[in-house]
TORZAZA-96549 format. One line per 10 residues: number of its first residue (from 0); their letters; for each residue x, y, z of N, C-alpha, C. Coordinates in steps of 0.2 Angstrom, whole numbers, plus 2048, in hexadecimal, padded with zeros to 3 digits. Example, Ala and Ser with C-alpha at 12.3 -4.5 7.8 and 13.67 -1.06 7.14 Angstrom:
2
0	AS	842,7E4,827,83E,7EA,827,842,7F0,827 | 840,7F5,823,844,7FB,824,840,800,827
This chain:
217
0	MLDRFLRAFE	4EB,628,BF2,4EB,620,BEF,4F0,621,BE9 | 4F5,61D,BE8,4F8,61D,BE3,4FD,623,BE1 | 4FF,626,BE7,503,62C,BE5,50A,62D,BE2 | 50D,628,BE4,514,626,BE1,512,625,BD9 | 50E,621,BD8,50E,61D,BD2,50C,623,BCE | 507,627,BD0,503,62C,BCA,50B,631,BC9 | 510,632,BCD,514,636,BCC,51A,632,BC8 | 51A,62A,BC8,51F,628,BC3,51B,626,BBD | 515,624,BBB,512,623,BB5,50D,629,BB3 | 50C,629,BAD,509,62F,BA9,502,62B,BA6
10	LTAGTGGHAP	4FD,62E,BAA,4F6,62C,BA7,4F6,62F,BA0 | 4F4,62A,B9A,4F6,62B,B93,4EE,62A,B91 | 4E9,626,B94,4E3,626,B92,4DE,623,B97 | 4D8,626,B96,4D3,623,B9A,4D1,62A,BA0 | 4CB,629,BA3,4C7,62F,BA6,4CB,62C,BAE | 4CD,627,BAF,4CE,626,BB7,4C9,625,BBB | 4C6,620,BBB,4BF,61F,BC0,4B9,61D,BBD | 4B6,618,BC0,4AF,615,BBD,4AB,613,BC4 | 4A5,615,BC3,4A0,613,BC9,4A0,60C,BC8 | 49F,608,BCD,49D,601,BCC,499,5FE,BC8
20	QAEERHPAAD	49B,5FA,BC3,496,5F8,BBD,496,5EF,BBF | 498,5EC,BC3,499,5E5,BC4,498,5E3,BCB | 499,5DE,BCD,49B,5DB,BD3,4A0,5DD,BD7 | 4A0,5E1,BDE,4A5,5E3,BE0,4A9,5DC,BE3 | 4AF,5DD,BE5,4B3,5D6,BE5,4B6,5D7,BEC | 4BC,5DD,BED,4BF,5DE,BF2,4BF,5E6,BF3 | 4C0,5E7,BF8,4BF,5EF,BFA,4C5,5F3,BF8 | 4CB,5EF,BF7,4D1,5F3,BF6,4D1,5F3,BEF | 4D0,5EE,BEB,4D0,5EF,BE3,4C9,5F3,BE1 | 4C4,5F2,BE4,4BE,5F6,BE2,4C0,5FC,BE2
30	RLLSEFGGST	4C2,5FF,BE7,4C4,606,BE6,4C9,609,BE2 | 4CD,606,BE0,4D2,604,BDB,4CF,607,BD5 | 4CA,602,BD3,4C5,603,BCD,4C2,609,BCD | 4BF,60B,BD3,4BA,60F,BD2,4BE,616,BD2 | 4C4,617,BD4,4C8,61D,BD3,4CC,61F,BCC | 4CF,618,BCA,4D3,617,BC6,4D1,614,BBF | 4CB,60F,BBF,4CA,60B,BBB,4C9,60D,BB3 | 4CD,609,BAF,4CD,60C,BA8,4D2,610,BA6 | 4D7,612,BAB,4DD,616,BAA,4E2,611,BA6 | 4E7,614,BA1,4EB,612,B9F,4F2,616,BA1
40	FDGGLYRIHT	4F6,614,BA1,4FE,617,BA2,503,616,B9F | 507,61B,B9E,50C,61B,B99,50B,616,B92 | 505,619,B8F,505,615,B87,502,60E,B88 | 501,60C,B8E,4FE,603,B8E,502,600,B93 | 509,602,B95,50D,5FF,B99,509,5FC,BA0 | 504,600,BA2,4FF,5FD,BA7,4F9,600,BA7 | 4F4,5FC,BA7,4EE,5FE,BA7,4E9,5FC,BAE | 4E4,600,BB0,4E0,5FD,BB7,4D9,5FA,BB3 | 4D7,5F5,BB4,4D1,5F3,BB2,4CA,5F8,BB4 | 4C6,5F7,BAF,4BF,5F9,BB1,4BB,5F3,BB3
50	WRSRAEADVF	4B6,5F4,BB6,4B1,5EF,BB8,4B0,5EA,BB3 | 4AF,5EC,BAE,4AD,5E7,BA9,4B4,5E4,BA7 | 4B8,5E7,BA5,4BF,5E2,BA4,4C2,5DE,BA9 | 4C0,5DF,BB0,4C1,5DD,BB5,4BE,5D6,BB5 | 4B9,5D6,BB4,4B4,5D0,BB3,4B6,5CB,BAF | 4B7,5CE,BA8,4BA,5CB,BA3,4C1,5C7,BA5 | 4C5,5CA,BA7,4CC,5C7,BA9,4CB,5C3,BAE | 4C6,5C4,BB4,4C6,5BE,BB9,4C4,5B8,BB5 | 4C0,5B8,BB0,4BF,5B2,BAE,4C4,5AE,BAA | 4C7,5B2,BA4,4CC,5AF,BA1,4D2,5AD,BA4
60	AAHAFPEFGE	4D5,5B1,BAA,4DB,5AF,BAE,4D9,5A9,BB2 | 4D3,5A8,BB4,4D2,5A3,BB9,4D3,59C,BB5 | 4CF,59D,BAE,4CF,597,BAB,4D6,595,BA7 | 4DA,59A,BA6,4E2,599,BA5,4E5,596,BAC | 4E4,597,BB0,4E8,597,BB7,4E3,594,BBC | 4DF,58E,BBA,4DA,58C,BBF,4DC,58B,BC6 | 4E3,589,BC7,4E6,586,BCD,4E6,58D,BD3 | 4E4,592,BD1,4E6,598,BD6,4DE,59A,BD7 | 4D8,597,BD5,4D1,597,BD8,4CF,59C,BD6 | 4CB,5A1,BDB,4C8,5A8,BD8,4CD,5AD,BD8
70	LSCFGFDWLG	4CC,5B1,BD2,4D1,5B7,BD1,4CE,5BD,BD2 | 4D2,5C3,BD3,4CE,5C9,BD3,4D4,5CE,BD0 | 4D4,5CF,BC9,4D8,5D2,BC6,4D7,5DB,BC7 | 4DB,5DE,BC6,4DA,5E5,BC7,4DF,5E9,BC3 | 4E3,5E6,BBF,4E7,5EB,BBA,4EB,5E5,BB6 | 4EE,5E8,BB0,4F1,5E4,BAC,4F8,5E7,BA8 | 4FD,5E3,BA4,501,5E8,BA1,501,5E8,B99 | 506,5E9,B97,507,5EA,B90,507,5E3,B8D | 50A,5DF,B91,50A,5D7,B8E,504,5D3,B8F | 4FF,5D6,B92,4F9,5D3,B93,4F8,5CF,B9A
80	RQFSLDLRVQ	4FE,5D0,B9E,4FE,5CC,BA4,4FA,5D0,BAA | 4F5,5CB,BAE,4F1,5CE,BB2,4F3,5CE,BB9 | 4F2,5D3,BBC,4F3,5D3,BC2,4ED,5D4,BC7 | 4EC,5D0,BCB,4E8,5CC,BD0,4E9,5CD,BD7 | 4E4,5CD,BDB,4E4,5CC,BE3,4E5,5C4,BE3 | 4E9,5C4,BE8,4E9,5BB,BEA,4E5,5BA,BF0 | 4DF,5B7,BED,4DA,5B6,BF0,4D9,5AF,BF4 | 4DF,5AA,BF5,4DF,5A5,BF6,4DF,5A4,BFE | 4E1,5AA,C02,4E1,5AA,C09,4DA,5AE,C0A | 4D6,5AC,C0D,4CF,5AE,C0E,4CF,5B3,C13
90	GTEDPSVLML	4CC,5B9,C14,4CB,5BE,C19,4D1,5C4,C18 | 4D5,5C3,C14,4DB,5C8,C14,4D7,5CE,C12 | 4D9,5D3,C17,4D7,5DB,C15,4DD,5DE,C0F | 4E2,5DA,C0F,4E8,5DF,C0A,4EC,5D9,C08 | 4E8,5D5,C03,4EC,5CF,BFF,4F2,5D1,BFB | 4F6,5CB,BF9,4FC,5CD,BF5,4F9,5CE,BEE | 4FE,5CD,BEA,4FC,5CF,BE3,4FF,5C7,BDE | 4FC,5C5,BD9,4FE,5C1,BD5,4FE,5C4,BCF | 504,5C3,BCB,505,5C4,BC2,503,5BD,BC0 | 4FE,5BE,BBB,4FD,5B8,BB7,500,5B9,BB0
100	EPGTGQVLEI	504,5B5,BAD,507,5B5,BA7,506,5B1,BA2 | 501,5B4,B9D,4FE,5B0,B96,504,5AE,B93 | 50A,5B2,B92,50E,5AF,B8D,514,5A9,B8F | 514,5AA,B97,51A,5A4,B99,515,5A0,B9D | 50E,59F,B9D,50A,59B,BA0,50C,59B,BA9 | 50F,5A1,BAB,511,59F,BB2,50D,5A5,BB6 | 50D,5A4,BBD,50B,5A9,BC2,511,5AB,BC7 | 511,5B2,BC8,516,5B5,BCC,513,5B6,BD2 | 514,5B5,BD7,512,5B6,BDE,516,5BD,BE1 | 513,5C4,BDF,516,5C9,BE1,515,5CA,BE9
110	PVPFSEFHDG	51C,5CA,BED,51C,5CA,BF3,51B,5D0,BF7 | 516,5D5,BF4,514,5DA,BF9,50B,5DA,BF8 | 509,5DE,BFE,503,5DE,BFE,500,5E4,BF8 | 4F9,5E3,BF9,4F6,5E8,BF2,4F7,5EF,BF4 | 4F7,5F0,BF9,4F6,5F8,BFB,4FE,5FB,BFA | 504,5F6,BF8,509,5F9,BF8,50B,5F6,BEF | 508,5F5,BEB,508,5F2,BE7,50B,5F9,BE0 | 505,5FC,BE0,507,601,BDB,50C,607,BDE | 50C,609,BE4,510,60D,BE6,517,60B,BE8 | 517,605,BE9,51E,602,BEB,520,5FC,BE4
120	ELVEYADEAL	51C,5F9,BE3,521,5F3,BDF,521,5F7,BD8 | 51B,5F9,BD5,51B,5FC,BCF,520,603,BCE | 521,605,BD4,526,60B,BD2,52D,60A,BD4 | 52E,605,BD8,534,603,BD8,539,5FD,BD4 | 533,5F9,BD2,535,5F4,BCE,531,5F4,BC7 | 531,5FA,BC3,52C,5F9,BBE,530,5F6,BB9 | 536,5F2,BB8,539,5EF,BB4,537,5E9,BB3 | 538,5E6,BBB,536,5DF,BBD,52F,5DE,BBC | 52A,5E3,BBF,522,5E1,BBF,520,5E2,BB8 | 522,5E6,BB4,51E,5E9,BAE,523,5E9,BA8
130	AKSFHEQWRA	52A,5E6,BA8,52E,5E6,BA3,52D,5EC,B9D | 52F,5F2,BA2,52F,5F7,BA0,534,5F9,B9A | 539,5F7,B9B,540,5F8,B96,53D,5F3,B91 | 53A,5ED,B90,539,5EA,B8A,532,5EE,B87 | 52E,5F1,B8B,529,5F5,B88,52B,5FB,B84 | 532,5FE,B87,534,604,B84,537,601,B7C | 53A,5FC,B7D,53D,5F7,B76,537,5F8,B71 | 532,5F3,B74,52D,5F3,B6F,529,5FA,B6D | 528,5FF,B71,525,605,B6E,52A,608,B68 | 530,607,B69,534,609,B62,532,605,B5C
140	TDAAPLGFGE	52F,600,B5D,52D,5FC,B57,526,5FE,B55 | 522,600,B59,51B,600,B59,519,606,B5E | 519,60C,B5B,518,612,B60,511,613,B62 | 50D,611,B5F,505,612,B60,504,60F,B67 | 4FF,612,B6B,4FD,611,B72,4F8,60B,B72 | 4F8,606,B76,4F4,602,B76,4ED,603,B78 | 4E9,600,B73,4E1,601,B76,4E1,5FD,B7D | 4DB,5FF,B80,4DA,5FD,B87,4D8,5F4,B87 | 4D6,5F3,B80,4D5,5EB,B81,4DB,5E7,B7D | 4E1,5EB,B7C,4E6,5E7,B78,4EC,5E5,B7C
150	CVGYDVPLFL	4F1,5E1,B7B,4F6,5E0,B7E,4FC,5DE,B7A | 500,5DD,B7A,506,5DA,B75,509,5D3,B78 | 507,5CE,B73,506,5C7,B75,50D,5C3,B72 | 50E,5BE,B74,513,5BB,B71,510,5B7,B6C | 513,5B7,B67,510,5B4,B60,511,5AB,B61 | 516,5A7,B64,517,5A2,B67,518,5A4,B6F | 514,5A2,B73,515,5A3,B7B,51C,59F,B7D | 51E,5A1,B83,526,5A0,B84,525,599,B87 | 51E,597,B8B,51E,591,B8C,51E,58B,B88 | 51F,58C,B81,51E,588,B7B,523,589,B76
160	GGEDGLANLG	529,58C,B7B,530,58C,B76,531,593,B73 | 52D,59A,B73,52C,59F,B70,532,5A3,B73 | 534,5A8,B6E,53A,5AC,B71,537,5B3,B76 | 53B,5B4,B79,53A,5B9,B7D,53D,5C0,B7A | 53A,5C2,B74,53E,5C7,B71,538,5CA,B6D | 53A,5D1,B6A,537,5D5,B66,533,5D1,B60 | 537,5CD,B5D,534,5CA,B56,52E,5C5,B59 | 52E,5C2,B5E,528,5BF,B60,522,5C1,B64 | 522,5C8,B64,51C,5CC,B64,518,5CF,B5F | 512,5D0,B62,50D,5D2,B5D,507,5D5,B60
170	RCDIARYWHL	504,5DB,B5E,4FE,5DF,B62,4F9,5DA,B61 | 4F4,5D9,B66,4EF,5D5,B66,4EA,5D6,B6A | 4E3,5D4,B69,4DD,5D4,B6E,4E0,5D0,B74 | 4E0,5D3,B7B,4E0,5D0,B80,4DC,5CA,B81 | 4D6,5CB,B82,4D1,5C6,B82,4D3,5BF,B7E | 4D4,5C1,B79,4D4,5BA,B73,4DC,5B7,B75 | 4E1,5BC,B77,4E7,5B9,B78,4E8,5B5,B7E | 4E5,5B8,B83,4E3,5B4,B89,4DF,5AC,B88 | 4DB,5AD,B83,4D7,5A8,B82,4DC,5A1,B7F | 4DF,5A4,B7A,4E3,5A0,B77,4EA,59E,B7C
180	AGELRRGTAK	4EC,5A2,B7F,4F1,5A0,B84,4EF,59B,B89 | 4E8,59C,B8A,4E6,598,B91,4E5,591,B8E | 4E3,591,B88,4E1,58A,B86,4E8,586,B85 | 4EB,58B,B83,4F3,586,B81,4F6,583,B88 | 4F6,588,B8D,4F9,587,B93,4F5,582,B96 | 4EE,580,B95,4EB,57B,B99,4EC,574,B96 | 4EC,577,B8D,4EC,570,B8A,4F4,56C,B8B | 4FA,570,B8E,500,56E,B8D,502,56D,B95 | 4FD,56F,B99,501,56E,BA0,504,567,BA2 | 502,562,B9F,504,55C,BA1,508,558,B9D
190	LAPGTKIGDI	50A,55C,B97,510,559,B93,517,559,B95 | 51A,555,B94,521,553,B97,524,55A,B93 | 529,55E,B97,52F,562,B93,533,55E,B8D | 531,562,B88,534,561,B81,531,55D,B7C | 529,55B,B7F,524,559,B7B,523,55C,B74 | 523,55A,B6E,521,55E,B68,519,55F,B67 | 517,564,B65,511,566,B65,50F,566,B5D | 509,563,B5A,509,564,B54,502,56A,B52 | 4FD,567,B4F,4F9,56B,B4D,4F4,56C,B54 | 4F2,573,B55,4ED,576,B5A,4E8,577,B58
200	AIGDAADAVP	4E1,576,B5B,4DB,577,B5A,4D8,579,B60 | 4D5,580,B5F,4D2,581,B67,4CC,584,B65 | 4C6,582,B68,4C0,582,B67,4BD,581,B61 | 4B7,583,B60,4B4,583,B59,4B2,589,B55 | 4B2,58F,B59,4B2,595,B56,4B7,597,B51 | 4B6,59A,B4B,4BA,59C,B47,4BF,5A2,B4A | 4BC,5A6,B4E,4BF,5AA,B51,4C4,5A9,B59 | 4C3,5A3,B5A,4C7,5A0,B60,4CE,5A3,B5F | 4D2,5A2,B5B,4D8,5A5,B59,4D9,5AC,B56 | 4DC,5AF,B59,4DC,5B6,B57,4E0,5B7,B51
210	AWCAGRG	4DE,5BE,B4E,4E0,5BE,B47,4E8,5BF,B48 | 4EC,5C2,B4D,4F2,5C2,B4D,4F6,5BB,B4D | 4F1,5B6,B4E,4F6,5B0,B4C,4F6,5AD,B45 | 4F1,5AF,B42,4F1,5AE,B3A,4F7,5AF,B36 | 4F8,5A8,B33,4FE,5A8,B2F,505,5A6,B31 | 504,5A6,B39,50A,5A5,B3C,50B,59E,B3D | 513,59C,B3D,515,595,B3D,515,592,B44
């Protein structure tokens, strides 16, 4: 399992494997987490969920993208993008994969089954699937490896007019980033293109807005 992937990507953190600690969801993804859960590759370029982090990701991803129904996330990349099984077709033993993007507010349907995702898609199309070249540019400005609960988020999401460049990126807590991006996506989904947005208020808790947003215009 993951033979080609493990030759192409370096394990840089994590023990590689955790016994089940949460509800099992799908045999293929459950096996991946059992063998490689908690693993970080290439300094945070790609990570495989633990049972706990998957449960959290399933909740915040489904909240941000309710139109896709139940999700089963198994991995995520440096930009915080979640990779999930596409469970919209019931009874599929080898479902396809969704890439859920908090920064763009979009979902990409990857046209390969889960069994071919790591050894095929990520190995052959690392730049398209993981923005590998962009990651290398960012690492030149911030060489410290990402913590397992961190990602590099857009200060201004692209779906709100933010620029897709290094100046618009910041290291942040992945759960808080998803909370903010999800609320913004849901709150702006029905607005007409070009609508100007004024003050933004999210929830009642002071910690609802990540620290990396403080002081940003």
